[in-house]
C-alpha positions in Angstrom: 33.4 92.5 93.2 29.6 93.4 93.2 26.9 90.7 92.7 26.2 91.9 89.1 29.6 91.4 88.2 29.9 87.5 90.3 26.6 86.7 88.2 27.9 87.8 84.8 31.1 86.2 85.7 29.2 82.9 86.2 27.0 83.4 82.9 30.3 83.9 81.0 31.8 80.7 82.3 28.6 78.7 81.7 28.3 79.7 78.5 31.9 79.1 77.2 33.6 76.4 79.4 30.5 75.2 81.2 29.2 74.3 77.7 32.4 72.7 76.5 32.3 70.9 80.0 28.8 69.2 79.6 29.6 68.3 75.9 32.7 66.8 77.2 31.1 64.6 80.2 28.4 63.4 77.5 30.8 62.6 74.8 32.7 60.7 77.0 30.1 58.7 78.2 28.7 57.9 75.3 32.2 57.0 73.9 33.0 54.8 77.0 29.6 53.1 76.4 30.5 52.4 72.9 34.1 50.9 73.6 32.4 48.9 76.3 29.8 47.8 73.4 32.5 46.9 70.8 34.4 44.6 73.2 31.5 42.8 74.1 30.6 42.4 70.3 34.4 41.0 69.8 33.8 38.6 72.8 30.3 37.2 71.5 31.9 37.1 68.1 34.8 35.1 68.9 32.7 32.9 71.4 30.4 32.0 68.2 33.3 31.5 65.5 36.0 30.1 67.8 38.3 31.4 65.4 41.0 32.8 68.1 41.6 31.3 71.6 39.2 32.8 74.1 41.5 33.5 76.7 43.8 35.4 74.6 40.9 37.5 73.2 39.5 38.5 76.5 43.2 39.7 77.4 43.7 41.4 74.5 40.4 43.4 74.6 41.2 44.0 78.3 43.9 46.0 77.3 42.3 47.5 74.2 39.4 48.9 76.4 42.1 50.5 78.9 44.1 52.0 76.0 40.9 53.5 74.3 39.5 55.0 77.3 42.7 56.6 78.0 42.9 58.0 74.9 39.6 59.4 74.9 40.6 61.2 78.4 43.3 62.3 76.7 41.1 63.9 73.9 38.6 65.3 76.2 41.3 67.0 78.3 42.9 68.5 75.0 39.2 69.5 74.0 38.7 71.7 76.9 41.8 73.7 76.3 43.7 72.7 79.0 47.8 72.8 78.6 48.6 69.4 78.0 52.3 69.7 78.1 52.2 70.7 81.8 50.2 67.7 82.5 52.2 65.5 80.3 55.4 66.6 82.5 53.6 66.3 85.8 51.8 62.5 84.8 56.0 61.6 83.5 57.2 62.4 86.8 54.5 61.0 88.9 54.6 57.8 86.7 58.4 57.6 87.6 57.5 57.7 91.2 54.7 55.2 91.1 56.6 52.9 88.8 59.3 52.5 91.7 56.8 52.1 94.2 54.6 49.4 92.0 57.5 47.5 90.4 55.7 44.5 91.8 52.7 45.2 90.2 54.6 45.8 86.8 56.1 42.6 87.1 52.3 41.4 87.2 51.6 43.0 84.1 54.5 41.5 82.5 53.8 37.9 83.7 49.8 38.8 82.4 51.2 39.5 79.0 53.6 36.1 78.9 50.3 34.4 80.0 48.3 35.6 76.9 51.4 34.8 74.5 52.4 31.5 75.8 49.1 30.2 77.1 50.2 27.7 79.6 46.6 27.5 80.9 43.2 28.8 79.6 40.1 29.6 81.4 38.1 26.3 82.7 41.4 24.4 83.2 42.4 22.7 86.1 45.6 23.6 87.3 48.1 23.3 90.2 50.8 26.4 91.0 52.8 27.7 93.9 50.9 25.0 95.9 47.3 26.0 95.2 45.2 23.5 93.1 42.1 25.1 91.5 40.1 25.9 88.2 40.8 28.9 86.0 37.8 31.2 86.5 39.5 34.6 85.0 42.9 35.7 83.8 43.4 39.3 84.3 46.1 41.8 83.5 47.6 41.5 87.5 45.9 38.2 88.7 44.5 34.9 87.6 41.4 33.9 89.6 41.0 30.4 90.6 38.2 28.3 92.3 39.3 25.8 94.5 37.7 22.3 94.7 36.1 23.6 98.3 34.7 26.5 96.2 37.4 28.8 97.3 38.2 31.8 95.2 42.2 32.5 95.2 43.7 35.4 93.3 47.3 34.6 92.2 49.4 37.3 91.4 50.7 36.6 87.4 54.5 37.8 88.3 54.1 33.9 90.3 53.7 31.9 87.0 56.8 32.8 85.3 58.9 31.7 88.2 57.0 28.5 89.3 56.1 25.3 87.9 52.5 25.2 86.4 50.8 21.6 86.1 47.8 21.5 83.7 45.5 18.9 84.5 43.4 19.6 81.8 45.5 20.5 78.5 45.7 16.4 77.6 42.0 15.5 78.2 42.9 12.3 79.7 44.9 11.6 83.1 45.6 8.3 84.3 44.3 6.8 88.0 47.0 5.1 90.1 46.1 2.8 93.4 47.9 1.0 95.8 46.4 -1.9 97.5 47.7 -4.3 100.1 46.8 -7.8 100.4 48.4 -10.7 102.7 51.1 -12.9 101.7 48.7 -15.9 101.7 46.3 -14.3 99.3 46.5 -15.7 95.7 48.2 -12.7 93.8 46.4 -13.9 90.4 43.3 -13.8 92.0 43.6 -10.5 93.4 45.1 -9.2 90.2 42.0 -10.4 88.6 39.5 -8.8 91.0 41.0 -5.4 90.5 41.3 -5.7 86.8 37.4 -6.8 86.9 36.7 -3.4 89.1 38.4 -1.3 86.5 36.9 -3.1 83.5 33.3 -2.9 84.7 33.3 1.0 85.5 32.4 2.6 82.4 34.3 6.0 82.9 37.4 3.7 82.7 39.0 4.4 79.2 39.3 0.7 77.3 42.8 2.4 75.7 45.0 2.4 77.1 44.0 -0.8 78.8 43.8 -0.7 82.6 47.1 -2.8 84.7 47.8 -4.5 87.7 51.4 -5.3 89.1 53.0 -6.3 92.0 55.1 -3.5 92.9 56.3 -4.4 96.4 57.2 -6.7 99.2 56.0 -4.9 102.3 56.9 -5.6 105.9 53.4 -7.4 106.0 51.6 -7.3 102.8 52.2 -7.3 98.9 51.9 -4.1 97.5 49.7 -4.3 94.0 49.7 -1.4 92.0 46.5 -0.8 89.8 46.3 1.9 87.0 44.0 2.8 84.3 43.2 5.8 82.6 40.1 8.5 82.3 38.8 11.6 81.1 40.2 14.3 82.9 36.8 15.9 84.1 36.1 12.0 85.4 39.4 11.5 87.4 38.1 12.3 91.2 34.6 10.2 90.4 36.6 7.2 89.3 39.3 7.4 92.0 36.6 7.2 94.9 34.5 4.8 93.0 37.5 2.5 92.6 38.4 2.2 95.9 34.8 1.6 97.2 34.2 -1.4 94.4 38.0 -2.8 95.2 37.0 -3.1 98.8 33.7 -4.7 98.6 35.0 -6.9 95.9 37.9 -7.9 98.4 35.4 -8.7 101.0 33.1 -10.6 98.8 36.1 -13.0 97.5 37.8 -13.5 100.8 40.7 -11.5 100.0 42.7 -10.3 103.0 43.8 -6.8 103.4 46.3 -6.6 106.4 46.7 -3.9 109.0 49.5 -3.1 111.4 49.0 -4.6 114.8 50.9 -5.3 117.9 51.1 -8.2 119.9 51.7 -7.7 124.0 52.7 -10.3 125.9 52.2 -10.3 129.9 54.8 -12.1 132.0 
């Protein structure tokens, strides 16, 4: 072919297929932006009205975005005049191969759907699953994003949740704090009990109902074991837990309550 013929071929392609390709790319860009805009609008509206569960809406919007963008791509391919029948057959065969290879990923998707439907937890809940404790940061189609108390980010596959016990510390709104204190057998039990009750009742974050309790729970080898219990709001659990231990020790020292510790007497001959 001569240079004139090559140039005429390029011009002919640009005036026909080239223009259609540019139009397709522009439309895809605009439609993708429009889909993202609609998704953001839905999320913002739901945040204001709080009509539906935030976690469920976010998951469904994410899935909807993927489906909508796939439809746009399929329409673009059809607009360009590409034979979709052969592509469909190719996609089907590749899909079977990929499906066999990513069986685990599909189970993660199924797990994500189950989480969205059953809602065992939601974003900002503090949960424990498969040996990992943390606050739920995001619920995605494949994984759940957790932030641990020491600020590590952990991604847990969704397939883990249906087959494991899930402990949700935030769902009920309140939690019971429990302590075990050892006091010497010579200590006045009633006095030690009143000290612990006073410490718990004096903490403003401890709930008045149910009332705090202190009971003798065990006769140890060298000490009497007292179990103290009180109820707090879930977000105050660790604050109250550590404050109570410090306050109880200070009050025991102040009132002369002995806290025994293990010791060994060695007799030399």
